[in-house]
N, C-alpha and C positions, 0 to 999 in steps of 0.2 A: 144500756150504753151509759158510761159515766157521764156525769153532767158537764165535765170539762171537754168532752169530745162530742160535738154535734155533727150530724151528717152535713155534707156540703150544702144541701138544699135549705137547711135550716140555719146556717151560719148568718150572722149579720155583720155588716160593715158600717163604718162611719160614712154616712152619705152626705155629700155636699148638696143642700137643697136647691142650689142655683143651677145644678146640672140635671139633665133629664134622666129619669130612672128607666132602666131597661130590664128590670126584673132580677132574677137570681144570678144571671150571668154578669150583669153589671156589679152586683154586690160581691160576687166571687172574685172579681179582679180589683177589689178595693175601691169600688165606686168610681172607676175612670173608664173611659172609652178608648183608651190607647191601644187596646188589644183587639178592638173590633175588626180592623183590616186584616189582622193576622188570622183571626177566626174565620172571616169570610174566605180568605185565600185557602185556608186549610180545608174548609168545606167544599170549595169548588174543586180543588185537586182530588179530594176523596171521591166526589161524584164522578169525575172523569175516569178515575182508575176503576171504579166499580162498574161503569158502563163499557169499559174497553174501548174507549173512543180512539178511532184511528181514521186517518184520511186514506188509507190504502184501499183501493177498489178492485184489486184482482188483476189477472192477466187478460187484457182486452181481447186478445186473439181467440180465446176459448169462450168468450161470451157472446156467442152467436148460435143460431139454429144449426143442428146437425145436418150434414149432407153425406152423400154416398162415400165421397172421398175420405171421410172421417173414420171409416170402418177399420178398426185395428185387426191385424192378423190373429187368428184364433189362439195361437200359443201365447200371445202377450195378454189377451183378455182374461185368460184363466189363471195366470201366475199368482196373483195376489188379490183375494177377495176384499181386502181392506183398501185397496187403491180406489180413487175416484174412478167412475166409469164413463164419464162424459168426455172422452178424449176428442180433441179436434186436430185435424191435420194442419201443421204449421207451414212446412216447406219441405222440398226435396232438394239435396245438394250431393253432387258426385255419387248418385245411385243410392243415397241413404234418405229414407223418410223420417221426418220428425213430427211427433204428435205430443200434445200437452193436455192436461186436465187439472182441475182444481176443485176443491170442496166448495159447497154452497156458501160458506162464510169466508172464502178466499184465504184461509189460514194454512191450508195444505195444498201442495201443487206437486204434479208428477210429470216426468218426461218419458216418452217411449222412443227409442231409436231403432229403426228397422232397416238394415241393409238389404236392398232388393236382391242383389246377386248372391249374398251369403246370409240367408235367412236365419240360420242357426246361430248367428252372431248378434242377435238383437239384445238390447238391454233396456232396463227401466230404472228410474230412481225417483224417489219422493222425498219431500221435506215438509215439516210442519212448522208452526209458530211464526208464520209470515205475517208481519204487520206493517212493513214499509218496503221501499225499493231495495232490493239486494240480489246477490247471487242466491238461487234457491238450492240447486243440487247439481252436482258433477257426476256424470256417468262415464265409464270407460269399459271397453271389452277388448281383449287381445285381437289385434288385426283390424281394429276400427278406431276412428278418431275419438279423442276424448271430447265430451260435449258438456256444456253448461247451459242450464235453464236459468234465465234471469227474469225479474219482474218487469212489467211494462214501465218505461221511463227510467230504467236503470242506466246509469252513466257507465258505459263499457269502455271508454277511451283508455283506461289504464289496462284493462285486459287486452285491448287490441294493440296497444303499444308493446305488450309482451308476447305477441305472436298469435293471439286468438283472432279468429275471423268471424265476423258477424254475418250469418246467413239468413237471419230473421231477427225482428226486434227483440224477441225472447230467446234466441239460440245463438250460441257462440261455439265454434268448432276449433279444437286444438290439434295437436299432433296425434298421429297414429300410435296406439299403445303397442309396444313391442313385448314379446315373451321374455 
């Protein structure tokens, strides 16, 4: 390496002896501590991003022990081996049963919709990347109402003002899908 180009760690700076010395970082920034706050903030932000810090704790209604009512019909259980398997019964409305499940890390959630009188018109839907309150997934099937799965704590007032009906904290029902 040419003598005029020294590695960063070997560079020297004019240091004010009256200021505290903080090693090579101090020297790198010209002997001042004016960048210390910026460096601390940057390090804290990087740490949060690396750990995937999130306050989202999942769908509360599925975080309970399984009961007999949580048993999904066989045709739904076998449809997609990649779906979470720990479905929980949420509610029944107008002859339709609603079930939900989520992954252990709460980032993927699914809804299963099972019309008791028309069992061939069942539907499922899943979505990933869940890190905060939001609409998770919308499912529709011809002849059945369109359904939205939402996170616990999601503010559904806007959806309700647009005609969606809340049948459970995590389920909103819309209009029947026509062919």
